[in-house]
N, C-alpha and C positions, 0 to 999 in steps of 0.2 A: 503494499499499499503506500502511496507517495506520501513522504515526511508532511506532517502537520494535518492531513485530511482524515476525517472519520469515515466509517462505513457509509453513514448516511450523506456525507458529501460525494462520495464517489457515486452512489446511487442518483443524487440530485444532478451532478454533472453528465452522467451517462444519459438521464432522461432528457437534459437539455440539448446535448449532442445529437440524439435521435431527432429531436425536434428540428434542430438546425438542418441536418441532413435531408430530412423530408421536405423542408422549405426550399432548399437549394435543388432537390430534385425537381419540384414544381416550377421553379424559375428556369431551369434548363429546358423542361418540356414546353413551357410557355415560348421561350425564345425558339426552340425547335420549330414550333408550330408556326410562328411568325415569319422565320426565314424560309420555311418550306412553302409558304404562300406565294402566289404569283407576285413578283417584284413589282412596285408602283412607286415611281420617282416622286410622284405628288403626294404620297402619303395617303392613298386611298384607305377607307376603312378596312378593318381586318375582316377576313372571311370568315363566315360562321365556322362553329366547330361542331364536333360531335357532341352528345348529350353529356351535361356535366362540363362542357368547357375543355375536353381532353383530346389528345391525338387518338387516332383510331388504328385498326389494321395490327400488323406485327409491331409497329413503333409503340401504338398504344399498350401492347401487351408488355412490352419491355419496360415501360414506365410503371405500370400496374404491378409488375412483378418486383419491382425495386421497391416500390411503396409497400408492398405486402411482406417484404423482407424486414423493412423497419418495424412494421406493426408487430410482427413475430418475435422480433429481438425485444422490443418494448413488453410485450406480453411474457415473455420469459424473465425479464428483468423483475417484473412485478410480482411474479410467481416463485422466484428464488428464494427458498425458504431461509437459508441463512441470511441473505441481504435483506429480505423484508423484515426480519427480526431485528436487524441493525438500523432501522429508519425511525429512531424517536424523533420528536420535534426538536429542532436545531438547538433550542436553548438548553436541553438536557446534556448535550455534549459540550457545553461552554467551559465547564471547569477543566476539560482537557484541552481548550484551545489555545491558539498561539497568535502572537501579533502577524504573523505572515498568513495563517488561515483567515484571520479576522480581515485582513486587508483585501485578500482574493474574494471571498464571500460578499463583502460590502462592494466591491467593484462590480461583480456580476449582478447584484441587486440593483445598482444604480442604472444599469443598461437594460436589464429584463426583469426587474423587480415585480412589477405588476403581473406579467406573464407567470413568473414562478408562484406568486399568490394564488392566482386563479387556478393553476393546475395542481395546487397543493404540493409543491416541490418543497422537499425538506431544506432546499437552500434559502427559501424565503425567510428573510429575518422578521421576527414578531417584535413590535415595539416594547422596549422595557426602559425603565430608569436603572442606571448602572453606577457603580463605584468600583475601580480598579478592575474594569472589564467584566464584573459579576453582576447579574441582574438582582436588584433589591427587592425583598419581600415586603409589601406595602402594609405591614401590621405593626402596631406601635411598639410591642415587646421586641420583635425583630430589628426594628430601625434602631430602638434604644440600646440594644446589645452590639450592633454593628456601629453606632455612633455614640458611644458613651459621653463624650465632651460636646454633644450638639448643642447649639444654641439656636437662637431664633432667626438667624440669617442665612438664608440658602441661595445659592447661585446655581442656575441650570445652564449648562452648556450644550448647545445643539449643533452637531457636525453637518457639513455640507454634502452634496451629491458624490455618490461612490465613495464615501469615506465611512469611518466608525469612530466610536467615542475613545478608542485608544490613540487615534490619530491627532488628538489635542497635543499630545506630547511631542515637540519638535524642537530639535537642537538642544535637548536637555531642559527645556522649558514646556510648562504648562499653565496656562493662564488660570485655570481653576486651582491649581496648587499652589500657584503664588498668591492668590487672593486669600486662600485659607491661611497661609503664611503671614500675609500683611495686614489683612483687615478681618480675620477671624470668621469668613464665610465658609460653609460647608458646601463643597462643591459636588454637585451630581451632574451626571451626564445621560443625555438621551441616546439610544440606540434605536435606529429604525431602517425601514426598508425605503431607501430614496428613490427607487423606481415607482413607488405608488404615488397617486396623486397628492399634491401638497395639501389640499383641502383634508383628504382622507387621514393623512398623518396630522394635520392639525386638530382635528376633531379627536383623534386617538391621544394625541398629547394632553389636550384639555381634560380628557377624563382621567388620565394617569396623575395629573397635577392635582386634581380634585380628591383623588384617594390619597396622595402624598400629604395634602393639608389636613386630612382628617386623621392621619396617622402619625404625623411628625411627633417625636417624644416631648418636645417643647413647644409652646405656643409659637407659631410661624409669624413673626412680626415683620419680616422683609423678605421678599421674593425678588432676585434680579435674575434676568435672562441674557445670555451671551450667545448671538446666533450667528454662525459663520456661514457665508454664501446661501445656499438654500435654507439652512437652518434658521435664518433671519425670517424668511417666508413662512416657515412652519410655526415660528413664534407669533407671527402676526395673525396667522390663521387660527392658532389655538386660543388667543385672546378673543377672537371675534366668536368662535363657537363656545367658549368657555362663558362669556357673557350672554349669548344666546340662550344656553342651558341653564343659566341662573346659578352658575358655580360660585363658591366662595373665594376661590384662590385669585381670581383677577383682582380682587379687592385688597390683597396683600402684595400685589405685584408694584414695585417701585420704580425700577428701570429697566429698559430693553436696550442692548447695545449690540448693533449690526455691524459685523466686519465684512466687507465685500460682498454684500447682499444685493442681488440683481432685483431691486425694487420695481424697475419698469423694464425688467427683461434683460436677457444676454443676447448680444449680437450673434453668438455662434449658433444658438438655436433658431434664431431669426433666419441666419443663412440657410440651415438645414431645411426650414420650412420652405424657403425660396427654391432650394434644389429639389425639393419634392415635386414641384411643379413642372419640371423639366420633361420627365417621362412622358407626360400627356402630349408633348409637342410632336412625337413621332411614334408610329407603331412598333419602330425596331428598338426603341429605348424603352417603351412602356413597360416590358417584362421586369426591368430593373426598378421599377416604381416600388415595388414591394420592399426592396432593401431599404428605402426612405421611411418605411412605415414600421421598422424594427425598433424605433426609438421608444423608450419608456414612458409613461404617462408622466412621471416625475420630470423628465427631460422636456417634454413639450410644453409642460406648464411654466418652464423657464423662458418661453418665448417673449411673453410679456409680463410674467410675475403674478400667475393667477393664484388666488388664495381661497376661492369658494368654489363649491360644486356647481353653481350656476354657470360658471366660466366654461365648464366643458360638458356638462350633462346634456345628452340629446344632441350633440354636434359632432362633426368629425374633426378630432383633435389634430388631425394632420393636415388639414385644409389650410392653404396659407390665405390670410386675410387681414383685415384690419385689428387694431387693439379694441376690442369690445369688453374687456374684463369688468367686472364690478368695481366700484369705487369702495375701497375699505380704509378709512383713514386710520392713521395712528391713533391709539388711545389717548384722549386728552389728559387724563389724570395719571398718565404714566410718563417719565421723563425718558425720551427716545434719544439716543446719540448714534451717529453714523460714522464709520471710518471707511474711506475709500483707499485702495493701494493704486500707485502709478508707477509704471516701469520707467517713465522719464524723470526729469528733473524739473524744478521750478526756475532754475538759475538761468537757462538759456532758452532761446526760442525753439531751437530744434527738440531740447528736452520737453519743454512744455506740449510741443506738438505731438510728440511721441506718446506722451501721457494721455492727451485728449483723444488720440486714435486707439491706442491699445488699452488704456485703462491699466488694470493688474494682469492683463493677459486673458482673463476670461470675462470680466465685468467692467465696463466703462465707469469712469470716474462720476459722471452725472447719475447713472443709474444707482451707483453705490450710495451716492449722497441723496437720493429719493429726488432729484431734479427731472422735471419733464418739459418738453418743449412746450406743452399746453400747460400754463401756469396753474390751472384750476386743478391739474393732476399732480402737482410736485407736492411732496410731503412736508408737512409743516414741522419743521426742525429749527431750533435755535440756531445761530451763528457759532454759538459756544458749544454747540453738541455736534458740530461738524468738523471733521478732521481728516486731512489728506497726508498719506504717509509716501514719500518718494522713494524711487528705486526698491519698490516693494512689489513682488508678485503676489498671485491670489493665495499661495500656500504661506507664503512669508508673513502674512498676517497672524498666522498662528504662533510663530516663534520670535517675533521682532519684540525687542526690549522697549523700544519707542511706542509700538502699539500698546503694549501692557502699562507702560506708565501712564497713557491717555486713558486707558480702562481704569485703572486704579484712581486716577484723579476725579474721574465722574462718579465712582462708587464710593469714594472715601467720605 
């Protein structure tokens, strides 16, 4: 067995590989049918296919045989006694996990997490509040035993796309651990499937925080949240759904600090959505359109920064279109502060242009600061709660001492 992987992981990756092989076979068959059709330089409509949109004759038999083989392998996997017995829920194996395994599973969840959850693949991450990489038992006696020195100040750190809670540790620094040392906060970390819709994770996070507030061993006087990248959007969604559900924890929330959060979307997903239109321009390119539809729900939510179900329910999330997301303002009674990273420098014209164009490499400076071309959509953040770090990439925001000093100043 490969180092760091559990039997459940092996099974999960095998199921995912089988699905991928089936998708590639469908793509090849689709392309085969297109090329075999009479060539039309004017891009005439595709000739009709056999029933079910498949190739026919001996060619069709070959493709059906290949797909039948995948089905048989999958059936065998599901019924292999020893392997099936070794597929507990993924959190049951976490005590034997490693940082390498956690990083691999988190990356797969970011790209295909919605599919993993829908197919009940054991690789799908189930949301949990964690400390030291282990899920918390949200009962008062268990929390009191785990945090004997717990006070009334808690900071929740929420990671970004394709990441996990252990990756807040960067270059020997962890913002949560440093805040515990310097300001007496108890740091907790959210671990979640970043491939699921942001609103799905927001609602689940709100429910977990309500359970935490009821079980914390001391009166919870102050809750602060630090969200990196997608994690900031999950935090905003959680506040929205927590208030909608009448939860008590939003009343204890004092500050939210956003690190490189794409409040108005990421240009990379916007480019991906635009490229998704290209296959429709030619019937010879059309079969490759399905490749652009392999992005997870979490990734497509990053196009404009969608926070609620209404932004995607009942619509084609892959369709390229204008920004029609619901307006979800920052909570007025919570101090919200934003940090943007810039790969450029402020000292030169060239550096400033580089920063404006590339931002931190994944998120533009304006999006991270909540600034929108339409002033009515810009987030209301005080000037003393906006900060830009230069020569900082997206992941550098996790380990930068300058970023930490800014965080500490806002929370002190």
